[in-house]
Structures are given as structure tokens and as C-alpha cells.
C-alpha positions in Angstrom: -204.9 46.8 131.5 -203.6 43.4 132.3 -202.7 43.2 128.7 -199.9 45.6 127.8 -200.4 47.7 124.7 -197.7 47.8 122.0 -197.1 51.5 122.8 -196.6 50.8 126.5 -194.2 47.9 125.8 -192.2 50.1 123.3 -192.0 52.9 125.9 -190.7 50.7 128.6 -188.2 49.1 126.3 -187.0 52.5 125.0 -186.6 54.0 128.5 -184.8 50.9 129.6 -182.6 51.1 126.6 -181.7 54.7 127.5 -181.0 53.7 131.1 -178.9 50.6 130.2 -177.0 51.8 127.2 -176.4 55.5 128.1 -172.8 56.6 128.4 -171.4 60.1 128.4 -173.5 61.2 125.4 -177.3 61.1 125.0 -178.8 58.1 123.4 -180.1 58.7 119.9 -183.4 57.4 118.8 -181.9 55.7 115.8 -179.7 53.6 118.2 -182.8 52.6 120.2 -184.5 51.6 116.9 -181.4 49.6 115.9 -181.1 47.7 119.2 -184.8 47.3 120.0 -186.4 47.1 116.6 -189.0 49.7 117.7 -190.6 51.4 114.7 -189.4 55.0 114.5 -192.9 56.5 114.3 -193.9 54.9 117.6 -190.5 55.6 119.2 -190.4 59.3 118.6 -194.0 59.8 119.8 -193.3 57.8 123.0 -190.0 59.6 123.7 -191.5 63.0 123.3 -194.4 62.1 125.6 -191.9 60.9 128.2 -190.0 64.1 127.9 -193.2 66.1 128.3 -194.0 64.1 131.5 -190.5 64.5 133.1 -189.2 60.9 132.7 -186.7 61.8 130.0 -184.8 64.9 128.9 -184.4 65.7 125.2 -181.0 67.0 124.1 -181.1 69.0 120.8 -178.4 69.1 118.2 -176.5 66.8 115.8 -175.2 64.8 118.8 -178.4 65.1 120.7 -180.7 62.4 121.9 -182.3 61.4 125.2 -181.3 61.1 128.8 -183.1 60.0 131.9 -184.5 63.0 133.8 -183.7 61.4 137.1 -181.5 58.6 138.4 -182.6 55.3 137.1 -183.4 54.0 140.6 -185.9 56.9 140.9 -188.0 56.0 137.8 -190.4 53.1 138.1 -192.0 51.0 135.4 -195.4 52.0 136.9 -194.6 55.6 136.2 -193.8 54.9 132.5 -197.0 52.7 132.2 -199.2 55.5 133.6 -197.7 58.1 131.3 -198.4 56.0 128.2 -201.9 55.0 129.4 -202.8 58.6 130.0 -201.8 59.6 126.5 -203.5 56.6 124.9 -206.8 57.6 126.5 -209.1 55.5 128.6 -211.1 53.1 126.4 -211.0 50.5 129.1 -214.1 48.3 128.9 -214.1 48.1 132.7 -215.6 51.7 132.7 -218.3 50.9 130.1 -221.9 51.4 131.1 -222.8 48.2 129.3 -222.9 44.9 131.2 -224.8 42.8 133.7 -225.1 43.1 137.5 -222.6 40.2 137.8 -220.2 41.9 135.5 -220.5 45.3 137.3 -220.6 44.0 140.8 -218.4 40.9 140.7 -216.2 40.5 137.7 -215.1 44.1 137.2 -214.2 44.7 140.8 -212.0 41.6 140.7 -210.3 42.8 137.5 -209.8 46.3 139.0 -208.3 44.7 142.1 -205.8 42.7 139.9 -204.9 45.9 138.0 -204.3 47.7 141.2 -202.0 44.9 142.5 -200.1 44.9 139.1 -199.5 48.6 139.3 -198.4 48.4 142.9 -195.9 45.8 141.8 -194.7 47.9 138.8 -194.3 50.9 141.2 -191.8 48.8 143.1 -189.7 47.9 140.0 -187.2 50.6 139.0 -185.2 51.0 135.9 -182.2 50.2 138.0 -183.8 46.8 138.9 -184.3 46.0 135.2 -180.8 47.2 134.3 -179.4 44.8 136.9 -181.5 42.0 135.4 -180.1 42.9 131.9 -176.6 42.8 133.3 -177.2 39.5 135.1 -178.4 37.8 131.9 -175.3 39.0 130.0 -176.7 41.8 127.9 -173.7 44.1 127.0 -174.2 47.8 127.6 -173.0 49.6 124.5 -172.7 52.9 126.3 -170.6 51.6 129.1 -168.2 50.0 126.7 -167.2 53.5 125.5 -166.6 55.0 129.0 -163.0 55.6 129.9 -162.4 55.7 133.7 -158.7 56.5 133.5 -157.4 59.7 134.9 
């Protein structure tokens, strides 16, 4: 798991796009595709999976799209990674019966420890943290450009 799959990367980017570019209206998948270059076939599958697992809310209709199911500070990258990994299935070679005693008793435990540390770190990183990073590097939020705060 130390290597991120393409589907996992696309899912994190898509949810971050929704968190960062959302305005008053839901974010449409075609806008995510345009901004992130994520192939539509991967994107729709990932978004529906994230809706099913309570990370996103799908809004139907001609002006529909996707919204976060919770505040962006309450959704972690670890949660998104776990959802995608669960759907991808577990073909992790660490759980294979094949291998030597050194592999099973020394190398695999080390790798599993590293994975655990990585997931603990991802559990401490929220979408809000990544949105703040995006803002600090100067990425313009399209959704916030269209908000009108005048009363």
C-alpha cells in the first residue's frame, strides 16, 4: 500500500476538487474532469463509491453534482484511501501464503508497520488541511470566485 493506486489518487484528487472548488451549487463531474484531467470512467465510479460510503452526497438533476457529506475538516485522506482500497479488493502480496521465513517474519512485519504509520499520518490530514495548502500555493478556487457575500 505504500504505492498509491491510480484509483486512489483519482479519488483523493476528486474529493479535494469538490472541497476546494465548491460554491453554492454542487460540483459537477465534468468540471472535475476538466480541472483534474481524471478520465470520466474512473471518476464516476469513484464518486459513486464515495457517496455510498458517506464521504460525498450526490445531487440529482440538471444542475446536480456532488457535495461533501460533512465539513471538510471532518473528512480525512485516510478515510478516502480506506474506502477506495476496500472497493479495489485486497490483493496485497503481504497477505500471500507464498514466501520465506525471513519474508514472513521480518520483511512483511516491517512493511505492515510502515503502512500503519502512513495511514495514521493520513488520518491526521483533513481535506481542510489540503485546501489550505492549495490556497497557500496560489491555486484559485473557481467556486469561491462566484460567491457573492453582499447583502
